C-alpha positions in Angstrom: 4.5 52.9 26.5 7.0 54.2 24.0 10.2 52.5 22.5 12.5 55.0 24.8 10.7 53.5 28.1 10.8 49.8 26.6 14.5 50.0 26.0 15.0 51.2 29.4 13.1 48.2 31.1 14.8 45.8 28.5 18.4 47.0 28.4 19.3 42.8 28.2 17.7 43.4 24.7 19.3 46.7 23.5 22.6 44.8 21.7 24.9 46.8 19.1 26.1 44.3 16.8 29.5 46.0 16.5 29.9 45.2 20.4 29.1 41.6 19.1 31.5 41.4 16.6 33.9 43.0 18.6 33.9 39.7 20.9 35.2 37.9 18.0 38.4 40.1 17.6 41.5 38.2 19.1 43.7 41.2 19.8 43.4 43.6 22.9 43.1 46.5 20.9 40.0 45.7 18.7 42.5 45.9 15.5 40.6 43.3 13.7 37.2 44.2 14.4 37.0 46.5 11.5 37.9 43.7 9.0 35.5 41.4 10.6 32.7 44.2 10.0 34.0 44.3 6.6 33.9 40.7 6.1 30.3 40.3 7.5 28.9 43.0 5.2 30.2 41.2 2.1 28.9 37.9 3.4 25.4 39.6 3.8 25.5 41.1 0.3 26.7 37.7 -1.2 23.7 36.3 0.3 21.3 39.1 -0.9 22.4 39.0 -4.5 22.1 34.9 -4.4 18.6 34.6 -2.8 17.3 38.5 -3.4 16.0 39.1 -0.5 16.6 41.7 2.2 20.3 40.9 4.0 18.6 41.4 7.5 16.0 38.8 7.3 17.5 35.4 8.3 16.3 32.8 11.0 18.5 32.4 14.0 17.0 29.3 14.4 19.2 27.3 11.3 22.5 28.7 13.1 21.5 27.7 16.4 21.3 24.0 15.0 25.0 24.3 13.4 26.6 26.6 16.2 25.9 24.8 19.2 28.5 22.2 18.5 31.3 24.6 17.7 34.8 23.0 18.3 37.3 25.1 17.3 41.5 24.8 18.1 42.8 28.1 18.5 39.5 29.7 18.9 37.3 30.0 21.5 33.5 31.0 20.6 32.9 34.1 22.6 30.2 34.1 25.3 27.5 36.5 25.3 25.9 38.2 28.0 22.3 37.0 27.5 20.4 34.3 25.3 19.7 36.7 22.7 23.3 37.9 22.3 24.9 34.1 22.3 22.1 33.5 19.2 23.9 36.4 17.5 27.3 34.8 18.4 25.9 31.6 16.7 25.0 33.3 13.6 28.2 35.2 13.3 30.3 32.4 13.6 28.2 30.7 10.6 28.8 33.5 8.5 32.6 33.9 9.1 33.2 30.4 8.9 35.0 28.3 12.0 38.0 27.6 9.9 38.4 31.5 9.3 38.0 32.5 12.7 40.7 29.7 13.6 43.3 31.3 10.8 42.5 35.0 12.3 43.3 33.7 15.8 46.5 32.0 14.6 47.5 35.2 12.6 47.1 37.1 15.8 49.0 34.9 17.9 51.9 35.0 15.1 51.6 39.0 15.2 52.2 39.0 18.8 55.6 36.8 18.7 56.8 38.9 15.6 56.7 36.0 13.4 54.7 38.0 10.6 56.9 40.0 8.1 56.8 43.7 8.0 54.6 44.8 5.2 52.0 41.7 6.2 51.2 43.0 9.5 48.4 45.7 9.0 45.0 43.7 8.9 43.5 46.6 7.0 45.6 45.7 3.7 44.1 42.3 3.8 41.1 41.7 1.3 40.3 38.1 2.0 40.4 35.1 4.2 42.5 33.3 2.1 45.2 35.9 2.1 45.1 35.6 6.2 45.4 31.8 6.0 48.5 31.8 3.6 50.4 34.2 5.6 49.4 32.6 8.8 50.5 29.3 7.5 53.7 30.3 6.2 54.5 31.8 9.6 53.6 28.4 11.1 55.6 26.4 8.6 58.5 28.4 9.5 58.1 27.9 13.3 57.8 24.0 12.8 60.0 23.5 10.3 63.0 22.7 12.5 60.8 20.4 14.8 59.2 18.7 11.9 62.5 18.3 9.6 62.7 14.3 10.1 58.9 14.1 9.2 59.2 15.1 5.9 61.3 14.6 2.7 62.8 17.8 1.1 62.4 17.4 -2.4 63.1 21.2 -3.5 64.3 24.0 -1.5 65.2 27.4 -3.0 64.5 31.1 -2.5 60.7 31.1 -3.8 59.5 27.4 -3.6 59.7 24.4 -1.2 58.3 20.9 -2.1 58.4 18.2 0.6 56.8 14.9 1.0 54.7 14.8 4.2 55.8 11.4 6.2 53.5 11.9 9.3 49.9 12.7 9.8 51.2 15.8 11.7 53.7 17.3 9.0 50.6 16.8 6.4 48.5 19.0 8.7 51.2 21.5 9.0 52.1 22.0 5.6 48.7 21.5 4.3 47.2 24.1 6.6 44.9 26.5 4.9 44.1 24.2 2.1 41.0 22.0 1.3 42.9 19.1 0.7 41.6 15.7 2.3 44.9 14.4 2.8 45.5 17.5 5.4 42.1 17.1 7.1 42.2 17.1 10.9 39.0 15.2 11.3 39.7 12.4 9.0 43.4 10.7 8.6 42.4 7.9 6.3 43.0 9.7 3.2 46.5 10.9 4.2 47.3 7.2 4.8 45.6 5.9 1.9 47.2 8.2 -0.7 50.7 7.7 0.9 50.2 4.0 0.5 49.5 4.3 -2.9 51.3 7.1 -4.4 53.7 9.8 -4.2 52.2 12.8 -2.4 54.2 16.1 -2.5 52.9 19.6 -1.2 54.4 22.7 -3.1 54.2 25.8 -1.4 55.5 29.4 -2.4 57.5 31.0 0.2 56.8 34.1 -0.7 53.2 34.5 -1.0 52.3 31.2 0.5 50.3 29.8 -2.6 50.1 25.7 -2.4 49.4 23.0 -4.5 49.2 19.5 -4.1 51.0 17.3 -6.4 50.2 13.5 -6.5 51.4 10.5 -8.7 49.3 7.4 -8.5 51.5 4.6 -9.2 49.3 2.0 -10.0 46.8 3.9 -12.3 50.6 6.0 -13.8 48.6 9.5 -13.2 49.8 12.7 -12.2 47.5 15.4 -11.2 47.8 18.9 -9.5 45.5 20.4 -7.1 45.1 23.9 -5.9 44.3 24.8 -2.1 40.7 24.8 -2.4 41.0 21.1 -3.6 40.4 21.5 -7.4 42.1 19.5 -9.8 43.9 21.9 -12.3 46.0 21.9 -15.4 49.7 22.8 -15.0 49.1 25.9 -16.8 46.3 27.2 -14.2 49.3 27.0 -11.5 52.0 29.7 -10.8 54.7 26.8 -10.6 57.4 27.1 -13.1 57.7 24.4 -15.5 61.1 23.5 -14.2 59.7 22.6 -10.5 56.6 20.8 -12.1 59.0 18.8 -14.5 61.4 18.0 -11.6 58.5 16.6 -9.2 57.3 14.4 -12.0 60.7 12.9 -12.9 61.4 12.1 -9.2 57.9 11.2 -8.4 58.0 8.6 -11.2 61.1 6.6 -9.9 60.1 7.4 -6.3 58.4 5.0 -4.1 55.3 5.8 -2.1 55.5 7.9 1.1 54.6 5.0 3.3 58.0 3.7 2.3 59.8 6.1 4.0 57.6 6.3 7.1 58.9 5.6 10.4 58.0 2.4 12.0 55.7 4.1 14.3 53.8 5.9 11.6 53.8 2.9 9.6 52.3 1.3 12.7 49.7 4.3 13.2 48.7 3.7 9.4 48.3 0.0 9.9 46.4 0.1 12.9 44.2 3.1 11.6 43.3 0.7 8.6 42.9 -2.5 10.7 40.4 -0.4 12.9 38.9 0.8 9.8 38.4 -3.1 8.5 36.6 -4.1 12.1 33.8 -1.5 11.6 33.4 -2.8 7.8 29.7 -4.7 7.7 30.0 -8.1 7.2 27.6 -9.8 4.7 25.9 -12.6 6.4 23.6 -15.3 4.5 22.2 -18.9 5.6 25.2 -20.8 4.4 27.9 -18.5 4.9 29.5 -15.3 6.1 31.6 -13.1 3.6 34.2 -10.9 4.8 35.0 -7.7 2.8 38.1 -7.7 0.6 40.7 -5.7 2.4 42.4 -5.1 -1.1 39.2 -3.7 -2.4 39.3 -1.5 0.6 42.6 -0.1 -0.2 41.9 1.1 -3.8 42.2 4.8 -4.4 41.4 7.2 -7.4 42.1 10.5 -7.2 43.2 13.2 -4.4 40.1 14.9 -2.8 
């Protein structure tokens, strides 16, 4: 039996990858499909150059193990027409990255509501996921800024730079979106509460290009550190922040109280309850003679951001 006849008899196995990629496009006009194809090719080229193997030879088995538990806010993983297509969808989800797909969907939502500025609306002008994340994050901050004004302390706000101290976990997630900072983790709020209790946590945002930095002053260790969006500690000269901005943050942080001091009573209750719950789950060392309880102060120790 020839290939043509086999295709006719097994139409559910005749799949065009572009059609599957198009299922990831959050728009109704396929406007993002070209960008998604470009990013997939770049991903496969990266793997090929790293592994030295043909980019088409990958096992779907590995993807199924990871992709089956997808839980992405603002992004509903596409559903294929059959099992084979679903396996390809699992694979593509891992190639693109869940956070990147979430950013694309968020970008599309802002685009539909005309929150993306002119000059930044054409997806074909974007070369990386990071660029999309920055623009989408800026749009989100502008949308939520009024609602969250009582949940942040504004340190600097001029035409180019915004510096705030997040005073709630929600404001930390909003202003820290698009970064890898542990203090802006959706899954684990522990770091935000720990760093807020032990020092002065600042988020620095360029209002023009969306560049972000985390600036932390550890009070007990008298240590000042700067972190870029990928959560790598950097020197001040590696950032795009003007010296005046860094100097102002440093001086104000040195004389300031920890973020926790400015929490609302409700947020303090959340923070305290969070650590009490964590302490309940700390293993207790038992012996024949006595029972030793974990030291709370030791648990409170913090080192550096990230």
